N, C-alpha and C positions, 0 to 999 in steps of 0.2 A: 451266396453268403460269403462270407470274406473270409482270408485266411492271414495267417501272420506272413510277412513278407518284410524284406529286406534292399537292403543295396549294394551294385558292387562298387569295386573300387571307380571307377567310370561316374558311378551316380546311377546305376541301371536300375532298374527296381527288380528283385528277383525274389519268388516263391519257394523255400528249399524244400524238399518231395524224402518225406522221411518214409524207412523202411516199413513196412506194415508186416508182409510175411515172406516167405522162401515157400515155392514150389519143392517139397522132396521128391514130388515123383518124377521131376526132370530132374533135378538135381547130380552130378556124377559126380560130388564131392571132390571134386578137381584143387579147391583151396584159392584161388585166387582172388575170390573177394576176400576171404578173409584175411591174403597178406596185403590189401591194399588200407584198409580201414585201419585204422590209426585210433582210435577210440572202441575198443573192444567192446564191440557192437552183438558177434557172428562168433561159434563157437561150431566146434566139431559133434554130429550124433553118429552112433552105430547103431544100425538096425539087425539083427541077427533075422535072416532068415532062410531055413533049412539048408541048411548044415554050411551058407556063407555069410558074409556081413557085406553090408554096405555103408557108402558113409553118405551123410550128406550137410549142409550145413544147417543152423538153425539160430533165429534171435534169440542171444542170450540176454543182451543188456538193451532193449532197444532204446530206453530213458538216453542213450552216452550218442543215439544216434544225430547228427549233425546236420542231415537234409543234402549231404551232398552229393548222395548217388554214387558213390565211385563205385561201392560192390556193383551196383547195376550196371556198369555203363561196362565192366571188365568180365561179365558173365557171358559166356558163349552160348549157353543153355537156353538166356532168360528167365530165370526162374523167381525173379523179383517184381515183390508189388510193391510200389510210393502210392504215399495220397501225401499233399499238405496240412498244417494243422488247421484246424478252426481256429479264427480269431474269439 
């Protein structure tokens, strides 16, 4: 299968890895990924469970993702799944 690729500034081939999902069970809602993403891809979600609320991230605007993986690189819990786009 062929994937959509690009070039880095020094002309090396690069395959962007786009966000597919976030594991809400592993996510602690720290917001690091939200802060590092400048393309409005992520949003906070609140889940009410037995008189306590849990915050976690969700993919709000997947179409805005540029495939940089900055969100996943800042995640201490490794909650993110990425995949390239098929050509």
